C-alpha positions in Angstrom: -18.2 -26.9 9.0 -19.0 -24.9 5.9 -15.8 -23.4 4.4 -15.6 -19.8 3.3 -15.7 -19.1 -0.4 -12.4 -18.6 -2.1 -13.5 -15.6 -4.3 -14.3 -12.1 -3.2 -17.6 -11.8 -4.9 -19.2 -15.0 -3.4 -17.6 -14.0 0.0 -19.1 -10.6 -0.1 -22.5 -11.9 -1.1 -22.2 -14.2 2.0 -21.6 -11.2 4.3 -24.4 -9.3 2.7 -26.8 -12.3 3.4 -25.6 -12.7 7.0 -25.6 -9.0 7.9 -27.6 -7.0 5.4 -28.0 -3.9 7.6 -24.4 -3.8 8.9 -22.3 -0.8 7.7 -20.0 -1.8 4.7 -18.4 1.4 3.5 -18.7 5.1 4.5 -17.3 8.3 3.1 -18.4 11.5 4.8 -22.2 11.4 4.9 -22.4 8.7 2.2 -22.8 5.2 3.7 -23.7 1.9 2.1 -24.9 -1.1 4.2 -23.9 -4.5 3.1 -27.3 -5.0 1.4 -26.9 -1.7 -0.5 -23.3 -2.5 -1.4 -24.2 -5.9 -2.8 -27.3 -4.5 -4.7 -25.4 -1.6 -6.3 -22.6 -4.0 -7.5 -25.1 -6.5 -8.9 -26.8 -3.8 -10.8 -23.5 -2.5 -12.2 -22.6 -6.0 -13.1 -25.9 -6.5 -14.8 -25.3 -3.4 -17.0 -21.8 -4.6 -17.8 -23.0 -8.0 -18.8 -25.7 -6.5 -21.1 -22.9 -4.6 -22.9 -20.8 -7.7 -23.5 -18.4 -7.8 -20.4 -18.0 -11.2 -18.8 -15.9 -14.0 -17.7 -12.0 -13.4 -18.2 -12.5 -9.8 -19.5 -10.4 -7.1 -18.0 -12.0 -3.9 -16.7 -9.9 -0.9 -15.7 -10.5 1.5 -12.8 -9.3 5.1 -13.3 -10.8 6.6 -10.1 -10.1 8.1 -6.6 -11.3 6.4 -3.4 -15.0 6.3 -3.1 -17.8 3.8 -2.2 -18.4 3.7 -6.0 -14.8 2.4 -6.5 -15.6 -0.5 -4.2 -19.0 -1.1 -5.9 -17.3 -1.4 -9.3 -14.6 -3.8 -7.9 -17.4 -6.1 -6.7 -19.3 -5.8 -9.9 -16.2 -6.7 -11.9 -15.7 -9.9 -9.6 -19.3 -10.8 -9.9 -18.7 -11.2 -13.6 -15.6 -13.2 -13.1 -13.7 -10.5 -14.8 -10.4 -8.9 -13.7 -9.8 -5.5 -12.3 -7.0 -3.4 -13.8 -5.7 -0.6 -11.5 -4.8 2.6 -13.2 -3.2 5.6 -11.6 -5.7 8.5 -11.6 -2.9 10.9 -11.9 -1.9 9.6 -15.3 -2.3 11.7 -18.4 -3.8 10.1 -21.4 -0.5 8.8 -23.0 0.4 7.1 -19.6 -3.1 5.5 -19.1 -3.1 4.4 -22.7 0.0 2.3 -22.1 -1.7 0.4 -19.2 -5.0 0.0 -20.9 -3.4 -1.3 -24.1 -1.0 -3.6 -22.2 -4.0 -5.0 -20.2 -6.2 -5.2 -23.3 -9.0 -3.6 -21.2 -12.5 -4.1 -22.4 -14.0 -1.4 -20.3 -12.9 1.6 -18.2 -14.7 2.8 -15.1 -13.6 6.4 -14.4 -14.4 9.4 -12.2 -16.6 11.9 -14.0 -13.7 14.5 -14.2 -11.4 11.8 -15.7 -13.7 10.7 -18.5 -11.7 12.8 -21.1 -8.5 10.8 -20.1 -10.4 7.6 -20.1 -11.9 8.2 -23.5 -8.6 9.2 -25.0 -6.7 6.4 -23.6 -9.2 3.5 -23.9 -8.5 0.8 -26.6 -10.8 1.0 -29.7 -14.3 -0.5 -28.9 -13.8 -0.4 -25.1 -16.7 0.7 -22.9 -16.2 3.9 -20.8 -18.4 4.5 -17.9 -18.6 6.7 -14.8 -18.0 5.5 -11.3 -21.5 5.4 -9.4 -22.6 3.7 -6.2 -26.2 4.0 -7.5 -26.4 2.3 -10.9 -29.7 1.6 -12.6 -30.9 -1.5 -14.2 -31.7 -5.1 -13.2 -29.2 -6.9 -10.9 -27.1 -9.7 -12.3 -28.4 -13.0 -11.1 -26.0 -14.8 -8.7 -23.9 -17.6 -10.1 -21.4 -20.3 -9.2 -17.8 -19.0 -9.0 -14.4 -19.9 -7.7 -11.1 -18.3 -7.1 -9.4 -20.1 -10.1 -8.8 -16.9 -12.1 -6.1 -14.3 -12.5 -5.3 -11.4 -10.3 -3.5 -8.4 -11.8 -1.9 -5.5 -10.0 0.0 -2.9 -12.0 3.1 -1.6 -10.2 3.6 2.1 -9.7 6.2 2.5 -12.4 8.6 4.6 -10.4 11.6 3.4 -12.4 10.0 2.7 -15.8 6.7 1.7 -17.4 4.1 0.0 -14.9 4.4 -3.8 -14.9 1.4 -6.2 -14.4 2.0 -8.6 -11.5 0.1 -11.8 -12.1 -1.2 -13.5 -9.0 -4.1 -15.6 -7.8 -7.6 -14.3 -6.9 -8.0 -17.3 -4.7 -4.9 -16.6 -2.6 -5.7 -12.9 -2.4 -9.2 -13.7 -1.1 -7.9 -16.3 1.5 -5.2 -13.8 2.7 -7.8 -11.1 3.2 -10.1 -13.5 5.1 -7.4 -14.7 7.3 -5.9 -11.3 8.4 -9.1 -9.7 9.8 -10.5 -12.8 11.3 -7.2 -13.2 13.1 -7.3 -9.7 14.4 -10.6 -10.6 16.0 -9.2 -13.8 17.5 -10.9 -16.0 15.0 -9.6 -18.7 12.5 -10.4 -18.9 8.9 -10.3 -22.7 9.1 -13.5 -22.5 11.1 -15.3 -21.3 7.8 -18.6 -19.6 7.9 -18.9 -20.1 11.7 -15.8 -17.7 12.1 -17.4 -15.1 9.8 -20.7 -15.3 11.9 -18.6 -14.7 15.0 -17.0 -11.7 13.3 -20.2 -10.3 12.3 -21.5 -10.6 15.9 -18.8 -8.1 17.0 -20.0 -4.5 17.2 -17.6 -2.4 15.0 -17.9 0.4 17.6 -17.4 -1.9 20.6 -14.1 -2.5 22.5 -13.1 -5.4 20.2 -14.6 -4.0 17.0 -12.8 -2.9 13.8 -13.4 0.1 11.6 -10.6 0.5 9.1 -9.4 3.6 7.2 -7.3 2.9 4.2 -5.7 6.4 3.6 -3.7 5.5 0.5 -5.4 5.3 -2.9 -7.3 2.1 -3.5 -5.5 2.0 -7.0 -2.3 0.9 -5.1 -1.9 -2.4 -3.4 -1.5 -0.9 0.2 -4.9 0.8 0.1 -6.7 -2.0 -1.8 -5.6 -4.8 0.3 -6.4 -2.9 3.5 -9.9 -2.3 2.3 -10.3 -5.8 1.1 -9.1 -7.3 4.4 -11.5 -5.1 6.4 -14.6 -6.0 4.2 -13.6 -9.7 4.2 -14.0 -9.9 7.9 -17.2 -7.8 7.8 -15.6 -4.8 9.3 -16.7 -1.3 7.9 -14.3 0.7 5.6 -14.1 4.4 6.1 -12.7 6.5 3.3 -11.3 10.0 3.4 -13.6 12.7 2.0 -13.3 13.5 -1.8 -9.7 14.3 -2.5 -8.8 14.8 1.1 -5.3 13.7 2.3 -4.5 16.3 4.9 -3.7 15.6 8.5 -7.1 17.3 9.4 -8.9 14.9 6.9 -7.2 11.9 8.6 -8.1 13.0 12.1 -11.6 14.1 11.4 -12.4 10.8 9.5 -11.0 8.7 12.5 -13.1 10.8 14.9 -16.3 10.8 12.7 -16.4 7.1 12.2 -14.7 5.7 15.3 -11.8 4.3 13.2 -9.7 1.8 15.0 -7.3 0.8 12.3 -5.5 3.2 9.9 -3.3 2.3 7.0 -0.7 4.8 5.9 2.4 4.9 3.8 5.3 5.8 6.1 6.2 9.4 7.1 4.5 11.0 4.1 1.1 10.3 5.8 2.3 10.2 9.4 3.7 13.7 9.3 0.4 15.2 8.1 -1.4 13.5 10.9 1.1 14.8 13.4 0.6 18.3 12.2 -3.1 18.0 13.1 -2.5 16.3 16.4 0.2 18.8 17.4 -2.1 21.7 16.7 -4.9 20.0 18.7 -2.7 19.5 21.6 -1.3 23.1 21.5 -4.7 24.5 21.4 -6.0 22.3 24.2 -8.5 20.5 22.0 -9.5 16.9 22.8 -7.9 14.2 20.8 -9.5 13.3 17.5 -8.0 9.9 17.5 -9.3 8.4 20.8 -10.7 5.5 19.0 -7.6 4.6 17.1 -5.8 1.4 18.3 -3.5 0.5 15.5 -1.6 2.3 12.6 -0.2 0.1 9.8 2.3 1.2 7.3 3.6 -0.5 4.2 5.9 0.6 1.4 7.9 3.5 2.6 10.2 4.7 5.4 8.5 5.3 8.8 11.2 6.8 10.8 11.6 6.1 14.6 11.4 9.7 15.6 7.9 10.0 13.9 6.8 6.8 15.5 7.8 8.2 18.9 5.8 11.4 18.3 2.7 9.4 17.4 3.0 7.4 20.5 3.1 10.6 22.5 -0.4 11.4 21.3 -2.0 8.0 21.8 -1.5 4.5 23.2 -1.1 2.7 19.9 0.4 -0.4 18.3 2.5 0.7 15.2 2.7 -2.1 12.6 5.4 -1.4 10.0 5.8 -3.9 7.1 7.9 -4.4 4.2 6.1 -5.9 1.3 5.9 -5.5 -2.6 3.4 -5.4 -5.4 5.1 -8.7 -6.5 3.5 -10.3 -3.5 4.8 -11.7 -0.2 5.5 -10.2 3.2 9.2 -9.9 3.9 9.7 -8.0 7.2 7.7 -6.8 10.1 7.9 -4.5 13.2 5.3 -3.8 15.9 6.1 -1.1 18.4 4.2 0.4 21.3 4.8 3.0 24.1 6.8 0.2 25.9 9.3 -0.2 23.0 12.8 1.0 23.9 14.0 3.9 21.6 16.8 1.7 20.1 14.1 -0.9 19.0 11.8 1.6 17.3 13.4 1.3 13.8 14.2 -2.4 13.7 12.5 -5.2 11.7 12.3 -8.9 11.8 11.9 -11.4 9.0 8.2 -12.2 8.5 7.0 -15.8 8.9 8.3 -18.0 5.9 10.3 -15.0 4.6 14.1 -15.5 4.0 17.3 -13.5 3.5 19.3 -15.0 0.6 23.0 -14.5 -0.2 24.4 -14.6 -3.8 24.3 -18.3 -3.7 20.7 -18.6 -2.7 21.6 -19.7 0.8 20.1 -18.2 3.9 22.3 -15.5 5.4 23.9 -16.4 8.7 22.7 -14.0 11.4 25.6 -11.7 12.4 27.8 -12.5 9.4 27.4 -9.0 8.0 26.5 -10.4 4.6 24.0 -8.3 2.5 21.3 -10.5 1.3 18.1 -10.2 -0.7 14.7 -10.5 1.0 12.4 -13.3 -0.4 9.0 -14.5 0.4 6.8 -17.3 -0.8 4.2 -16.5 -3.5 1.7 -18.5 -5.7 3.1 -20.8 -8.3 2.1 -18.7 -11.3 3.4 -15.3 -9.8 5.3 -13.2 -12.3 5.0 -10.3 -14.6 2.5 -10.6 -17.3 4.0 -11.2 -20.8 7.5 -10.6 -19.6 9.5 -13.8 -18.9 12.8 -11.9 -18.6 11.8 -9.6 -15.8 9.9 -12.5 -14.2 13.1 -14.5 -14.1 14.8 -11.5 -12.4 12.3 -11.1 -9.6 10.9 -14.5 -9.0 12.7 -17.8 -8.3 11.9 -21.4 -7.4 13.9 -22.7 -4.6 13.4 -26.0 -2.7 10.1 -26.4 -4.5 8.8 -23.1 -3.4 8.1 -20.0 -5.7 9.7 -16.9 -4.2 9.2 -13.2 -4.8 12.7 -11.4 -4.7 12.1 -7.9 -5.9 15.6 -6.7 -4.8 15.2 -5.4 -1.3 18.6 -5.7 0.5 19.2 -6.2 4.2 21.7 -7.5 6.8 20.7 -9.9 9.5 22.1 -9.2 13.0 23.0 -11.8 15.4 19.9 -11.0 17.4 17.6 -11.6 14.5 17.0 -7.9 13.8 17.2 -6.8 10.1 19.0 -3.7 8.9 17.1 -2.6 5.8 19.2 -1.1 3.1 16.8 -0.4 0.3 16.3 -1.9 -3.1 19.0 -2.8 -5.5 17.9 -0.1 -7.9 18.6 2.5 -5.2 22.3 1.5 -4.5 24.5 4.4 -5.5 27.9 3.4 -6.8 30.2 6.3 -6.1 33.9 6.1 -6.9 33.8 2.2 -6.5 31.9 2.3 -3.2 28.4 1.3 -2.7 26.0 3.6 -0.8 22.5 2.4 0.2 20.1 5.3 -0.2 17.8 4.2 2.7 20.8 4.2 5.1 21.5 7.9 4.3 17.9 8.9 4.4 17.4 7.2 7.9 20.4 9.3 9.2 19.1 12.6 7.8 15.6 12.0 9.2 17.2 11.9 12.7 18.2 15.6 12.4 15.7 17.6 14.4 15.3 20.2 11.7 14.5 17.6 8.9 10.9 16.9 8.0 11.2 14.9 4.9 14.0 13.7 2.6 14.7 11.6 -0.4 18.2 10.3 -1.5 19.1 9.3 -4.9 22.2 8.8 -7.0 23.2 11.8 -9.3 25.5 11.4 -12.4 29.1 12.7 -11.8 32.0 12.9 -14.3 34.6 12.0 -11.7 32.8 9.4 -9.4 30.4 8.1 -11.9 27.6 8.8 -9.4 27.5 10.8 -6.1 25.0 10.8 -3.3 22.2 13.5 -3.7 19.5 14.5 -1.3 16.5 16.7 -1.4 15.6 17.9 2.1 12.5 19.6 3.4 12.9 21.3 6.8 10.4 21.5 9.7 8.5 24.7 9.8 10.4 27.2 11.9 13.6 25.1 12.0 16.9 25.9 10.1 19.8 23.9 8.9 22.0 24.7 6.0 23.4 22.0 3.5 26.8 21.9 5.2 25.4 21.3 8.6 23.3 18.4 7.2 26.4 17.0 5.5 28.4 17.2 8.6 25.5 15.4 10.5 25.7 12.5 8.1 29.5 12.4 8.2 29.5 12.1 12.0 27.4 8.9 11.6 28.5 7.3 8.4 31.6 7.0 6.3 32.4 10.3 4.6 31.7 9.0 1.0 28.2 8.5 2.0 27.4 12.1 2.8 25.3 13.9 0.1 27.7 15.7 -2.2 24.7 17.5 -3.7 22.0 18.6 -1.2 19.0 20.8 -2.0 16.7 22.4 0.4 13.1 22.4 -0.9 9.8 23.4 0.5 8.6 19.9 0.3 9.6 16.5 -1.1 7.4 15.6 -4.0 5.7 12.2 -3.5 3.5 10.0 -5.7 -0.1 9.3 -4.8 1.0 6.1 -3.0 3.1 8.2 -0.7 6.4 7.0 -2.2 9.0 9.6 -3.0 9.1 10.7 -6.7 12.6 9.6 -7.5 12.5 11.2 -11.1 11.5 14.5 -9.6 14.3 14.4 -7.1 16.9 13.6 -9.8 15.6 16.4 -11.9 15.9 18.8 -9.0 19.4 17.8 -8.3 20.6 17.9 -11.9 18.8 21.1 -13.1 
């Protein structure tokens, strides 16, 4: 048995050799086979090498989702260099912070972002345009391994972005394992398992075509794409800057997408708008090929899940994870799931819920604990031992990521998620968990979207604040919504400040923009 490579570049070269004419990535009418994907990446890698980029260098990506983005990733890894993800919404000053912090030697940017890249790049750094058709001779193949760094910059919703350090080898192995397992195969069977995966027709009843809807610049989108490619399954991308519900539905229909990755209600509600319109007009479903929707990183409310299940017989996979690494909690629901189980989670395999003394929380005790999950030995924040000590811990010989997500564990093993510690609102001596209030507000039939934050108050220190967007054609005034919360939670948890807005502003990742929400509630 020949084992699988433990680095992405060598693994993807293997896929290209085994299935050169198989589809690798498609966006609209632009498609790359595995042969074309590998060749384009080799040519870009050759160009970068000619200009001095090589082993251990850091190359930044300032670009939207496209085949060229994935080509650039593969080119970077062919050189044994490290990719640095940069938010394409950043202005020059914001991008400059990340590029300087990473000491980037080159920046690969969309053409319309070259001005930002040029202004933000460190002195002497290369700046080049994303392309899936680079010129020049290809870089010769070479021996590699997974023994090099992996960097992922966090979104920076509560401060400057932080670089999470991980292991390229472990990321590659995780990606290989996931998609092979979805096909009933085992990574331990090595190249034989990959051959079996490549024998599966992506458009067949057991095949996989994966659409990562979130940006590739964030972990959720990136890891979905890499997982698909690692199993030889095609990746479909939304067109251009498209993020509407119609873009989602049309892409699923056009490419026979079976697996869709989203970020909670922010994406699900857009898709529902399109599906509801189709149903009302008597049009055929555009998601007939879809079998699974996966969400990571944001609230996916039970009511929205139930509405999706009314449109298609799906498995809805909801996960709690973090840029710091690790999978903490999971949920899988289908049409057969009772309504009272739509919103629950269970601890993921190997995950733990720890009390203040680093002991496992006893089920049914009512103790609020912190979610923890195993990560690689070197995991931490680059160049920041203090923050690393606050989010990573070694217990019983295992390195754990503990980013601050709080939960209670019921006697039945079900988790009640309470949000991250930074989202706890201390109001008049009482603790309020923002997620707890959000979940209740989302249950109101007039509420489409909501974000809950703490707002400074001279009397209570902080009070609960909420920005609420209503469903089109539905009405509810602030007092009605406060009463709705008070009927379900203690009175001190109701939003003392509640603002109705046309929509809730969200980051490109789909997560709520907490700074924007606080500004709205304090202006």
